[in-house]
Backbone atoms as SQL, in Angstrom:
CREATE TABLE atoms (id INTEGER PRIMARY KEY, chain TEXT, resi INTEGER, resn TEXT, atom TEXT, x REAL, y REAL, z REAL);
INSERT INTO atoms VALUES
  (1, 'A', 1, 'UNK', 'N', -89.743, -128.234, 21.430),
  (2, 'A', 1, 'UNK', 'CA', -89.653, -129.275, 21.780),
  (3, 'A', 1, 'UNK', 'C', -89.368, -130.314, 21.617),
  (4, 'A', 2, 'UNK', 'N', -89.240, -130.691, 22.349),
  (5, 'A', 2, 'UNK', 'CA', -87.706, -131.680, 22.177),
  (6, 'A', 2, 'UNK', 'C', -88.530, -133.580, 21.691),
  (7, 'A', 3, 'UNK', 'N', -87.633, -133.942, 20.865),
  (8, 'A', 3, 'UNK', 'CA', -88.106, -135.017, 19.597),
  (9, 'A', 3, 'UNK', 'C', -87.521, -136.159, 20.604),
  (10, 'A', 4, 'UNK', 'N', -86.753, -136.749, 21.007),
  (11, 'A', 4, 'UNK', 'CA', -85.937, -137.585, 22.674),
  (12, 'A', 4, 'UNK', 'C', -86.652, -138.446, 21.951),
  (13, 'A', 5, 'UNK', 'N', -87.930, -138.895, 22.714),
  (14, 'A', 5, 'UNK', 'CA', -89.145, -139.269, 22.805),
  (15, 'A', 5, 'UNK', 'C', -90.103, -139.934, 21.813),
  (16, 'A', 6, 'UNK', 'N', -90.808, -139.097, 20.582),
  (17, 'A', 6, 'UNK', 'CA', -91.388, -138.931, 19.869),
  (18, 'A', 6, 'UNK', 'C', -90.611, -140.052, 18.740),
  (19, 'A', 7, 'UNK', 'N', -92.342, -140.414, 18.185),
  (20, 'A', 7, 'UNK', 'CA', -91.570, -141.476, 17.025),
  (21, 'A', 7, 'UNK', 'C', -91.880, -140.330, 16.036),
  (22, 'A', 8, 'UNK', 'N', -91.659, -140.019, 14.937),
  (23, 'A', 8, 'UNK', 'CA', -92.083, -139.064, 13.878),
  (24, 'A', 8, 'UNK', 'C', -91.597, -139.327, 12.239),
  (25, 'A', 9, 'UNK', 'N', -92.478, -140.072, 12.236),
  (26, 'A', 9, 'UNK', 'CA', -92.736, -140.404, 9.587),
  (27, 'A', 9, 'UNK', 'C', -91.863, -139.083, 9.423),
  (28, 'A', 10, 'UNK', 'N', -91.744, -139.499, 7.843),
  (29, 'A', 10, 'UNK', 'CA', -90.653, -138.578, 7.653),
  (30, 'A', 10, 'UNK', 'C', -91.407, -137.659, 7.489),
  (31, 'A', 11, 'UNK', 'N', -92.514, -137.211, 6.834),
  (32, 'A', 11, 'UNK', 'CA', -93.474, -135.819, 6.908),
  (33, 'A', 11, 'UNK', 'C', -92.705, -135.093, 8.383),
  (34, 'A', 12, 'UNK', 'N', -93.090, -135.825, 9.056),
  (35, 'A', 12, 'UNK', 'CA', -93.253, -135.062, 10.385),
  (36, 'A', 12, 'UNK', 'C', -91.712, -134.899, 10.949),
  (37, 'A', 13, 'UNK', 'N', -90.706, -135.198, 11.076),
  (38, 'A', 13, 'UNK', 'CA', -89.404, -135.330, 10.604),
  (39, 'A', 13, 'UNK', 'C', -89.106, -134.126, 10.167),
  (40, 'A', 14, 'UNK', 'N', -89.549, -133.895, 8.666),
  (41, 'A', 14, 'UNK', 'CA', -89.163, -133.291, 8.257),
  (42, 'A', 14, 'UNK', 'C', -89.207, -131.722, 8.911),
  (43, 'A', 15, 'UNK', 'N', -91.037, -131.601, 8.670),
  (44, 'A', 15, 'UNK', 'CA', -91.853, -130.855, 9.672),
  (45, 'A', 15, 'UNK', 'C', -91.137, -130.019, 11.107),
  (46, 'A', 16, 'UNK', 'N', -90.273, -131.022, 11.427),
  (47, 'A', 16, 'UNK', 'CA', -89.870, -130.595, 12.761),
  (48, 'A', 16, 'UNK', 'C', -88.186, -129.650, 11.964),
  (49, 'A', 17, 'UNK', 'N', -87.757, -130.153, 11.462),
  (50, 'A', 17, 'UNK', 'CA', -86.319, -130.091, 10.752),
  (51, 'A', 17, 'UNK', 'C', -86.815, -128.808, 10.059),
  (52, 'A', 18, 'UNK', 'N', -87.510, -128.374, 8.925),
  (53, 'A', 18, 'UNK', 'CA', -87.639, -127.029, 8.961),
  (54, 'A', 18, 'UNK', 'C', -88.105, -125.826, 9.889),
  (55, 'A', 19, 'UNK', 'N', -89.063, -126.365, 10.953),
  (56, 'A', 19, 'UNK', 'CA', -89.628, -125.371, 11.977),
  (57, 'A', 19, 'UNK', 'C', -87.869, -125.053, 12.947),
  (58, 'A', 20, 'UNK', 'N', -87.008, -125.646, 13.134),
  (59, 'A', 20, 'UNK', 'CA', -85.418, -125.714, 12.887),
  (60, 'A', 20, 'UNK', 'C', -85.255, -124.290, 12.578),
  (61, 'A', 21, 'UNK', 'N', -84.764, -125.003, 11.503),
  (62, 'A', 21, 'UNK', 'CA', -84.335, -123.505, 10.678),
  (63, 'A', 21, 'UNK', 'C', -84.926, -123.059, 10.593),
  (64, 'A', 22, 'UNK', 'N', -85.695, -122.647, 10.742),
  (65, 'A', 22, 'UNK', 'CA', -86.973, -121.261, 10.434),
  (66, 'A', 22, 'UNK', 'C', -86.257, -120.413, 11.311),
  (67, 'A', 23, 'UNK', 'N', -85.908, -120.969, 12.767),
  (68, 'A', 23, 'UNK', 'CA', -86.121, -120.179, 14.630),
  (69, 'A', 23, 'UNK', 'C', -84.485, -120.120, 14.479),
  (70, 'A', 24, 'UNK', 'N', -83.391, -120.338, 13.633),
  (71, 'A', 24, 'UNK', 'CA', -81.963, -120.458, 13.816),
  (72, 'A', 24, 'UNK', 'C', -82.107, -119.440, 13.285),
  (73, 'A', 25, 'UNK', 'N', -82.583, -119.579, 11.697),
  (74, 'A', 25, 'UNK', 'CA', -82.282, -118.254, 11.002),
  (75, 'A', 25, 'UNK', 'C', -82.680, -116.321, 11.630),
  (76, 'A', 26, 'UNK', 'N', -83.559, -117.250, 12.202),
  (77, 'A', 26, 'UNK', 'CA', -84.315, -115.924, 12.137),
  (78, 'A', 26, 'UNK', 'C', -83.108, -115.173, 13.732),
  (79, 'A', 27, 'UNK', 'N', -82.271, -116.347, 14.259),
  (80, 'A', 27, 'UNK', 'CA', -81.533, -114.993, 14.974),
  (81, 'A', 27, 'UNK', 'C', -82.068, -113.996, 16.481),
  (82, 'A', 28, 'UNK', 'N', -83.561, -115.334, 16.823),
  (83, 'A', 28, 'UNK', 'CA', -83.150, -114.066, 17.912),
  (84, 'A', 28, 'UNK', 'C', -83.773, -115.525, 18.650),
  (85, 'A', 29, 'UNK', 'N', -82.870, -116.774, 19.076),
  (86, 'A', 29, 'UNK', 'CA', -82.686, -116.670, 20.098),
  (87, 'A', 29, 'UNK', 'C', -80.674, -116.911, 20.952),
  (88, 'A', 30, 'UNK', 'N', -80.759, -117.198, 22.361),
  (89, 'A', 30, 'UNK', 'CA', -79.179, -116.913, 22.484),
  (90, 'A', 30, 'UNK', 'C', -78.717, -118.488, 21.630),
  (91, 'A', 31, 'UNK', 'N', -77.611, -118.126, 22.549),
  (92, 'A', 31, 'UNK', 'CA', -76.328, -119.353, 22.180),
  (93, 'A', 31, 'UNK', 'C', -76.252, -120.565, 22.534),
  (94, 'A', 32, 'UNK', 'N', -77.248, -120.358, 23.727),
  (95, 'A', 32, 'UNK', 'CA', -77.248, -121.786, 24.484),
  (96, 'A', 32, 'UNK', 'C', -78.733, -122.727, 23.350),
  (97, 'A', 33, 'UNK', 'N', -79.324, -122.016, 23.355),
  (98, 'A', 33, 'UNK', 'CA', -80.831, -122.177, 22.670),
  (99, 'A', 33, 'UNK', 'C', -80.328, -122.506, 20.889),
  (100, 'A', 34, 'UNK', 'N', -79.383, -121.932, 21.159),
  (101, 'A', 34, 'UNK', 'CA', -79.037, -122.395, 19.629),
  (102, 'A', 34, 'UNK', 'C', -78.528, -123.844, 19.172),
  (103, 'A', 35, 'UNK', 'N', -77.216, -123.369, 19.704),
  (104, 'A', 35, 'UNK', 'CA', -76.872, -124.889, 20.147),
  (105, 'A', 35, 'UNK', 'C', -77.900, -126.066, 20.158),
  (106, 'A', 36, 'UNK', 'N', -78.485, -125.993, 21.121),
  (107, 'A', 36, 'UNK', 'CA', -80.116, -127.131, 21.633),
  (108, 'A', 36, 'UNK', 'C', -80.707, -127.393, 19.879),
  (109, 'A', 37, 'UNK', 'N', -81.100, -125.981, 19.081),
  (110, 'A', 37, 'UNK', 'CA', -82.181, -126.503, 18.198),
  (111, 'A', 37, 'UNK', 'C', -80.945, -126.757, 17.138),
  (112, 'A', 38, 'UNK', 'N', -79.326, -126.565, 17.253),
  (113, 'A', 38, 'UNK', 'CA', -78.082, -126.929, 16.427),
  (114, 'A', 38, 'UNK', 'C', -78.055, -128.921, 16.453),
  (115, 'A', 39, 'UNK', 'N', -78.853, -128.686, 17.278),
  (116, 'A', 39, 'UNK', 'CA', -78.192, -130.708, 17.937),
  (117, 'A', 39, 'UNK', 'C', -79.711, -130.665, 17.474),
  (118, 'A', 40, 'UNK', 'N', -80.406, -130.726, 18.111),
  (119, 'A', 40, 'UNK', 'CA', -82.023, -131.523, 17.182),
  (120, 'A', 40, 'UNK', 'C', -81.872, -131.601, 16.454),
  (121, 'A', 41, 'UNK', 'N', -81.870, -130.958, 15.894),
  (122, 'A', 41, 'UNK', 'CA', -81.467, -130.677, 14.357),
  (123, 'A', 41, 'UNK', 'C', -81.254, -130.985, 13.138),
  (124, 'A', 42, 'UNK', 'N', -79.881, -132.150, 14.458),
  (125, 'A', 42, 'UNK', 'CA', -78.831, -132.559, 13.733),
  (126, 'A', 42, 'UNK', 'C', -79.238, -134.357, 13.565),
  (127, 'A', 43, 'UNK', 'N', -80.027, -134.690, 15.698),
  (128, 'A', 43, 'UNK', 'CA', -80.729, -135.368, 14.772),
  (129, 'A', 43, 'UNK', 'C', -81.909, -136.305, 14.614),
  (130, 'A', 44, 'UNK', 'N', -82.270, -134.813, 14.070),
  (131, 'A', 44, 'UNK', 'CA', -83.445, -134.941, 12.486),
  (132, 'A', 44, 'UNK', 'C', -83.209, -135.182, 11.241),
  (133, 'A', 45, 'UNK', 'N', -82.174, -134.406, 11.410),
  (134, 'A', 45, 'UNK', 'CA', -80.931, -134.674, 9.318),
  (135, 'A', 45, 'UNK', 'C', -80.862, -135.894, 9.968),
  (136, 'A', 46, 'UNK', 'N', -80.412, -136.664, 10.565),
  (137, 'A', 46, 'UNK', 'CA', -79.538, -138.165, 10.509),
  (138, 'A', 46, 'UNK', 'C', -80.785, -138.909, 10.737),
  (139, 'A', 47, 'UNK', 'N', -82.056, -139.033, 11.497),
  (140, 'A', 47, 'UNK', 'CA', -83.660, -139.633, 11.507),
  (141, 'A', 47, 'UNK', 'C', -84.100, -139.276, 8.925),
  (142, 'A', 48, 'UNK', 'N', -84.084, -138.015, 8.392),
  (143, 'A', 48, 'UNK', 'CA', -84.258, -138.573, 7.626),
  (144, 'A', 48, 'UNK', 'C', -82.877, -138.644, 6.649),
  (145, 'A', 49, 'UNK', 'N', -81.936, -139.161, 6.611),
  (146, 'A', 49, 'UNK', 'CA', -80.468, -139.689, 6.407),
  (147, 'A', 49, 'UNK', 'C', -81.737, -141.513, 6.309),
  (148, 'A', 50, 'UNK', 'N', -81.208, -141.420, 7.440),
  (149, 'A', 50, 'UNK', 'CA', -82.195, -143.422, 7.707),
  (150, 'A', 50, 'UNK', 'C', -83.772, -143.306, 6.585),
  (151, 'A', 51, 'UNK', 'N', -84.492, -142.674, 6.846),
  (152, 'A', 51, 'UNK', 'CA', -85.762, -143.129, 6.316),
  (153, 'A', 51, 'UNK', 'C', -85.525, -142.893, 4.560),
  (154, 'A', 52, 'UNK', 'N', -85.255, -142.559, 4.193),
  (155, 'A', 52, 'UNK', 'CA', -84.264, -142.045, 2.330),
  (156, 'A', 52, 'UNK', 'C', -83.382, -143.692, 2.537),
  (157, 'A', 53, 'UNK', 'N', -82.752, -144.318, 3.188),
  (158, 'A', 53, 'UNK', 'CA', -82.148, -144.815, 2.464),
  (159, 'A', 53, 'UNK', 'C', -82.785, -146.168, 3.186),
  (160, 'A', 54, 'UNK', 'N', -84.060, -146.166, 3.838),
  (161, 'A', 54, 'UNK', 'CA', -84.682, -147.410, 3.929),
  (162, 'A', 54, 'UNK', 'C', -85.639, -147.272, 2.602),
  (163, 'A', 55, 'UNK', 'N', -86.043, -145.981, 2.092),
  (164, 'A', 55, 'UNK', 'CA', -86.984, -145.623, 0.437),
  (165, 'A', 55, 'UNK', 'C', -86.750, -146.310, -0.670),
  (166, 'A', 56, 'UNK', 'N', -84.478, -145.738, -0.087),
  (167, 'A', 56, 'UNK', 'CA', -84.114, -146.120, -1.839),
  (168, 'A', 56, 'UNK', 'C', -83.669, -147.789, -1.227),
  (169, 'A', 57, 'UNK', 'N', -84.023, -148.118, -0.426),
  (170, 'A', 57, 'UNK', 'CA', -83.785, -150.056, -0.338),
  (171, 'A', 57, 'UNK', 'C', -85.044, -150.364, -1.100),
  (172, 'A', 58, 'UNK', 'N', -86.034, -150.408, -0.621),
  (173, 'A', 58, 'UNK', 'CA', -87.143, -150.524, -0.711),
  (174, 'A', 58, 'UNK', 'C', -87.491, -150.325, -2.462),
  (175, 'A', 59, 'UNK', 'N', -87.058, -149.223, -3.521),
  (176, 'A', 59, 'UNK', 'CA', -87.304, -149.638, -4.574),
  (177, 'A', 59, 'UNK', 'C', -87.166, -150.926, -5.305),
  (178, 'A', 60, 'UNK', 'N', -88.143, -150.154, -6.406),
  (179, 'A', 60, 'UNK', 'CA', -86.980, -151.704, -7.404),
  (180, 'A', 60, 'UNK', 'C', -87.512, -151.097, -9.087),
  (181, 'A', 61, 'UNK', 'N', -86.757, -151.300, -9.658),
  (182, 'A', 61, 'UNK', 'CA', -86.695, -151.273, -11.102),
  (183, 'A', 61, 'UNK', 'C', -87.086, -151.834, -11.641),
  (184, 'A', 62, 'UNK', 'N', -88.208, -151.284, -13.252),
  (185, 'A', 62, 'UNK', 'CA', -89.038, -152.545, -13.482),
  (186, 'A', 62, 'UNK', 'C', -88.081, -152.696, -15.289),
  (187, 'A', 63, 'UNK', 'N', -88.353, -153.323, -15.795),
  (188, 'A', 63, 'UNK', 'CA', -87.319, -152.793, -16.571),
  (189, 'A', 63, 'UNK', 'C', -88.109, -154.523, -17.711),
  (190, 'A', 64, 'UNK', 'N', -88.550, -153.734, -19.170),
  (191, 'A', 64, 'UNK', 'CA', -88.200, -155.034, -20.754),
  (192, 'A', 64, 'UNK', 'C', -87.284, -155.526, -20.708),
  (193, 'A', 65, 'UNK', 'N', -88.067, -157.028, -20.577),
  (194, 'A', 65, 'UNK', 'CA', -86.806, -157.661, -21.782),
  (195, 'A', 65, 'UNK', 'C', -86.637, -157.775, -23.361),
  (196, 'A', 66, 'UNK', 'N', -85.434, -159.399, -23.731),
  (197, 'A', 66, 'UNK', 'CA', -86.059, -158.619, -24.651),
  (198, 'A', 66, 'UNK', 'C', -87.612, -159.623, -25.441),
  (199, 'A', 67, 'UNK', 'N', -88.159, -160.592, -24.435),
  (200, 'A', 67, 'UNK', 'CA', -89.273, -161.170, -25.080),
  (201, 'A', 67, 'UNK', 'C', -90.049, -160.752, -24.480),
  (202, 'A', 68, 'UNK', 'N', -90.428, -159.013, -23.585),
  (203, 'A', 68, 'UNK', 'CA', -91.419, -158.574, -23.881),
  (204, 'A', 68, 'UNK', 'C', -92.209, -158.866, -22.316),
  (205, 'A', 69, 'UNK', 'N', -91.473, -159.762, -21.834),
  (206, 'A', 69, 'UNK', 'CA', -91.530, -159.448, -19.946),
  (207, 'A', 69, 'UNK', 'C', -90.867, -158.864, -18.794),
  (208, 'A', 70, 'UNK', 'N', -91.752, -158.277, -18.290),
  (209, 'A', 70, 'UNK', 'CA', -91.409, -157.345, -17.230),
  (210, 'A', 70, 'UNK', 'C', -90.848, -157.800, -16.443),
  (211, 'A', 71, 'UNK', 'N', -90.048, -157.801, -15.954),
  (212, 'A', 71, 'UNK', 'CA', -88.830, -158.080, -14.547),
  (213, 'A', 71, 'UNK', 'C', -88.929, -157.503, -13.728),
  (214, 'A', 72, 'UNK', 'N', -88.363, -157.497, -12.196),
  (215, 'A', 72, 'UNK', 'CA', -88.903, -156.414, -11.168),
  (216, 'A', 72, 'UNK', 'C', -86.817, -157.146, -10.615),
  (217, 'A', 73, 'UNK', 'N', -86.572, -155.845, -10.502),
  (218, 'A', 73, 'UNK', 'CA', -85.025, -156.148, -9.698),
  (219, 'A', 73, 'UNK', 'C', -84.543, -155.260, -8.627),
  (220, 'A', 74, 'UNK', 'N', -84.198, -155.264, -8.148),
  (221, 'A', 74, 'UNK', 'CA', -83.347, -154.823, -6.759),
  (222, 'A', 74, 'UNK', 'C', -83.155, -153.263, -7.248),
  (223, 'A', 75, 'UNK', 'N', -83.471, -152.226, -6.525),
  (224, 'A', 75, 'UNK', 'CA', -82.167, -151.453, -7.004),
  (225, 'A', 75, 'UNK', 'C', -81.180, -151.092, -6.283);
């Protein structure tokens, strides 16, 4: 299954990446198929990294100030 034209969310991307890893670990693919799966896995890995970077940007840290007020700061 090619991921070229398919928009996957984080969980779907991780599932696809895990499938590729399992296929490669079995060692049953020929060299060309292994290379194609590896390339597809690298694309998925980059997408996972993008998802994680975006999530990190959205994280906020709640900090109790000295006067008891809760303030929000960007992570």
